[in-house]
C-alpha positions in Angstrom: 91.1 91.6 80.3 93.0 88.6 80.2 95.2 86.2 83.0 98.9 86.5 81.3 102.2 86.0 82.6 104.7 89.4 82.2 107.7 89.3 81.0 108.5 93.2 81.8 108.4 93.5 85.9 112.0 93.2 87.2 110.5 92.5 90.6 110.2 88.6 89.4 112.8 85.9 89.8 111.8 83.7 86.9 111.9 86.5 84.9 108.3 85.9 85.2 105.6 87.1 87.2 101.3 86.8 87.1 100.1 89.7 85.1 96.7 90.2 84.0 96.5 92.5 80.5 93.3 95.1 79.5 93.9 96.1 76.2 96.8 97.3 76.1 98.2 98.4 79.7 99.5 95.0 81.9 99.4 95.0 85.5 101.2 93.0 88.3 102.4 92.9 92.1 105.6 94.3 92.1 105.9 93.8 96.1 104.5 96.4 99.0 101.9 97.9 98.6 103.2 99.3 94.5 102.2 98.0 91.2 104.2 97.1 87.8 102.7 98.4 85.0 103.7 98.3 81.1 101.8 100.9 78.7 102.2 98.1 75.6 105.8 98.3 74.5 106.5 101.7 75.1 106.3 101.9 78.8 105.8 100.6 82.6 107.0 101.9 85.5 106.1 101.0 89.6 103.3 102.9 91.1 101.3 102.5 95.0 99.1 99.9 94.9 97.0 102.7 96.5 97.5 105.3 93.7 95.9 102.8 90.7 93.4 101.6 93.4 91.9 105.8 94.3 91.9 106.3 90.0 90.1 103.5 89.5 87.3 104.8 92.5 87.4 107.7 90.0 86.9 106.2 87.6 83.6 104.4 89.1 81.9 107.4 90.3 82.0 109.2 87.2 80.7 106.0 84.7 78.1 104.7 87.1 
């Protein structure tokens, strides 16, 4: 995991947004309860932050 800047997030006025990269996934704030997720150079989309939290909780419950 590393903290970085992404140039893919279309909500950024400067063309760069603070992000965290885990493996091939880069996650950054998209605003108003959404996050921008990039899967390497192949795909990117905005999703509700609550859906990401739900998926992480499920992963945590199933593995710990």
